[in-house]
C-alpha angles and dihedrals in degrees: 000000000000118000089228091057094051094048092048091052092051092048092049090052087053090057102263121135119233089245089061094058127075115194096148092120093059120091103151120128114225115215095201139343136161139180099225098191143005110294141146114284088241091060092048090053098045094078092052092045091053097043096047099035098243135168122206126203142155112249124172093343093310131109102234123199115202134185115234121235097059126144123267111279098193143020113216115213117227090240090063096055100080101063113150141158117273111274094015127114116276107251129222114272091248137345118221125195127183128203114229114255088231089067095052123088121251093191127040126187120195119194123198142149109282116224093203092050092054092257097311114148112267133176136219127193138213125189137193111202113240114150095191097064147007124219120170127200129181134198132184123214117196093212139100114249139173106250095244090049088053089052090050092048089054092049094047094045092053091048091051092051092055095042092050093054085096110076128181139198126194141151129232139179131251096281088071094062085109091073112092134174109289094033118120116224133180109232122176088347094305126111112230136170118230111236102170140014131192132183121213133157093348094308129110114221115200132197116195143172129218112269129208119174091211090063090076098052126089133158094184117149119209125227116260108272098176098097088185092307115150113237106216094198106038123118089260089079091050116084124232116237144194132192125227130194100212139158112263115294093187135028086240091067099079102139139068114281147097138276115234123204116200117198144160143136109325095231095060102028113123103158124236149214118272112224130192131201120200094179102060097274101311092114135014131200128197110251104162146007138210122193132212095304113083129206121264099246131171149159121253109238092188129040117252107236129216113282144169123277123218097036137073099262121206095166094088135027141170135228119219132190112213096184092118091064099023086231129163131211133204136197121255135219122235089257091052091049090051089052091054103262124154093025111165144167120230121187142056142277091253100040102037133247130272116205114221141166122218126205101190127045113183118191109231100176138322106340095339119116135184110220120205137160095059133188103207139206095013123180096015097312098116088111089072096051095093098037102070119132138184119285098032125152134243126213124180109224100191110138087343089272108185091001133107133180117233109201126208140183118280092242089060093067108126093012116122120230132177118253131190137164125235125201127213091267091062096253122136138212119231111281119253126196118232129175114237111255129227104187090105087068101041118106114243121248122271120267138207094024116192132179143172144156126260126214091276093057094253115144111226114200124192136171145168120258119243125204137208093237101039089112087073091069116070090199136022113264115264113262098000152045128282118274115278119231096202130092091238137359116254138144140199119206120192120203106220126205107238097228108023094035089219117153105250098179142352120220120194127205142171094209134052093264134078133173125218100199126216089242091055091048090053093047090050091047088225111191120247115270135047118352119229121219135183110208119201130181111214129231122201087217107045103011120223118030128207114319124241110205118202137164117214 
């Protein structure tokens, strides 16, 4: 939870209105924090103030929370430093005091609740080398921290103690009312952080501590405190996920949306709830769920080359490493292939996904398999056959194991939303932006295209209609075509120039036949030889479907 959210909640419980609180400068994420008993709001806030190096002040009727370590906001001229009430003695420009080194700790121990130790109390240490003496100080923080963060808090706290041993006092006039506790000012060439202000007899008295921006930085790394303990909330119990814009894999997926595959090591995989935010992360809604079985997901270690659709192709193959999901693959018989086994998506979010089936899976080593005997460009994805690149992903689609479809409104197609996955403990993965897909609504390309010229020189083109859900029918219906999942049947056929690929003409039709007349060919000055067409079936929802390019 955000630090700003926790502080706001505590202040509201103390009777402050949200408009009276300013936490805009706070962006830290708090792993865990609780108020274990009834206590003053000040006491509840002190732990957070110490752990996250905050200053709190009242500015313009608001309680303002500031992070320490900011840049100087003002430079005070020497002439301004001797403000005093009329008739009183002129003060020194500034008074500096310095705490003796003997009174400062050389060793600091911070205790906290360790996330990795399932909230057991752990300690981290910081030390300032001083061979002449040894002075230990301890502090307890009632907050959950990552161990390295605890180490860094100890280092930063010790640095602050030593930096703040220099304290200053000075007086200014009314124009410096803008300076409030927590602000850094440059006075007499020294950076100092205001810690207290007082107003008396028309004069502002300031107390400040020396400030050094480096005092708030630490890259310390804690020792491993796990000792084989199982962390019930770490990212290891959260699945990894990837989104895929695919044609429909089920007749239930009849809207815009994306398929999400959740995966991870089998031993720790527990599924999760897919959540979507349409307002930039302010709010999330549950849109999908995957149970205890994860997807078989892998990385392609070779690039899938261009192939031939419609046949079992042994000329190309692809090798995939399933180590990320600890998955296994098996070969399939012809009957199993015909029944839909070994269906997979190969591609990427940016480049698109080709759907394939593979007949032979040969174990290379570990979780790495060589896949051969491929059926390519299935379910309208032939357009992606020649666009594969190195580093693509592999997701097994059989029975949608580890996969769920997250539907969206049609008007959201192309719009990016944030997605994350939550586990049963209420922890979340990092959010990832994905654009809403529309392939589930696009008509499939035409099939069985034929063409020829009549005695007048007209070119007559005909084809068979495909459909997004034809995979549900093992056989074509007797005496007719497959059912059509569009409101009406209509087509758009582009005539393509063979060398420039410019669209010379578009012919529309409501049946699976069009005629490109001899007169149209003459008007278009179409070159001698085969004529190239792009055939599209039209959808009343998303417009043109997937093109089928042919030369006749």
